[in-house]
C-alpha positions as CSV (number, residue, x, y, z in Angstrom):
1,M,80.1,16.5,-108.4
2,K,79.8,20.1,-107.2
3,R,77.5,22.5,-109.0
4,Y,80.0,25.4,-108.5
5,E,83.7,26.0,-108.5
6,I,85.4,28.3,-106.0
7,K,87.9,30.5,-107.9
8,N,89.2,32.8,-105.0
9,M,88.8,33.3,-101.3
10,I,89.9,36.4,-99.3
11,I,89.9,36.7,-95.5
12,D,89.6,40.4,-94.6
13,D,90.4,41.5,-91.0
14,E,89.3,45.1,-91.6
15,F,86.0,44.9,-93.4
16,D,83.4,47.2,-91.7
17,G,85.1,46.7,-88.3
18,E,84.8,42.9,-88.4
19,E,86.5,39.9,-90.1
20,S,84.9,38.7,-93.3
21,V,85.4,36.0,-95.9
22,T,84.7,36.8,-99.6
23,T,84.4,33.8,-102.0
24,D,84.3,34.2,-105.7
25,F,82.9,31.3,-107.6
26,T,81.3,30.2,-110.9
27,H,77.9,28.5,-111.0
28,K,75.9,27.7,-114.2
29,D,78.5,29.7,-116.3
30,K,78.1,32.9,-114.3
31,D,80.5,34.5,-111.9
32,Y,79.4,35.2,-108.3
33,S,80.8,36.7,-105.1
34,I,79.5,36.2,-101.6
35,T,80.9,37.9,-98.5
36,F,80.3,36.3,-95.1
37,K,81.0,37.4,-91.6
38,K,84.0,35.2,-90.6
39,E,82.7,34.7,-87.0
40,D,79.4,32.8,-87.9
41,L,79.4,32.8,-91.8
42,E,76.3,34.9,-91.9
43,I,75.9,36.4,-95.4
44,I,76.8,40.1,-95.7
45,N,76.1,40.3,-99.4
46,A,76.0,38.2,-102.6
47,W,76.5,39.4,-106.2
48,V,76.3,38.0,-109.7
49,F,78.3,39.6,-112.4
50,E,76.5,40.0,-115.7
51,D,77.3,42.3,-118.7
52,G,79.9,44.3,-116.9
53,S,77.6,45.0,-113.9
54,S,77.2,43.5,-110.5
55,L,73.6,42.6,-109.4
56,P,72.2,41.1,-106.2
57,A,72.5,37.4,-106.5
58,N,69.6,35.0,-105.9
59,L,71.2,31.7,-104.9
60,S,69.6,28.6,-103.4
61,G,70.0,27.8,-99.8
62,T,71.7,24.5,-100.9
63,I,74.4,26.3,-102.8
64,I,75.0,28.8,-100.0
65,E,75.2,26.0,-97.4
66,S,77.6,24.0,-99.5
67,I,79.9,27.1,-100.0
68,R,79.8,27.6,-96.2
69,E,81.0,24.1,-95.6
70,D,83.8,24.6,-98.1
71,I,84.8,27.8,-96.4
72,K,84.9,26.1,-93.0
73,K,87.3,23.4,-94.3
74,R,89.6,26.1,-95.8
75,I,89.9,28.5,-92.8
């Protein structure tokens, strides 16, 4: 069983001059968003949404790698 649930995924051809993939997901009852470069799935940014604010997210490498694998399967 996965420790997260992907809610939304957006592929953007125009983000900062290069293609990107943004994935919104829930993990431990919190909402997160990670944006990757589409080319190599390197992280551009990661946010957690708490109390109406977005804060830099501190996610484990295991979660990030699992999300990368899910993205690869979907694109």
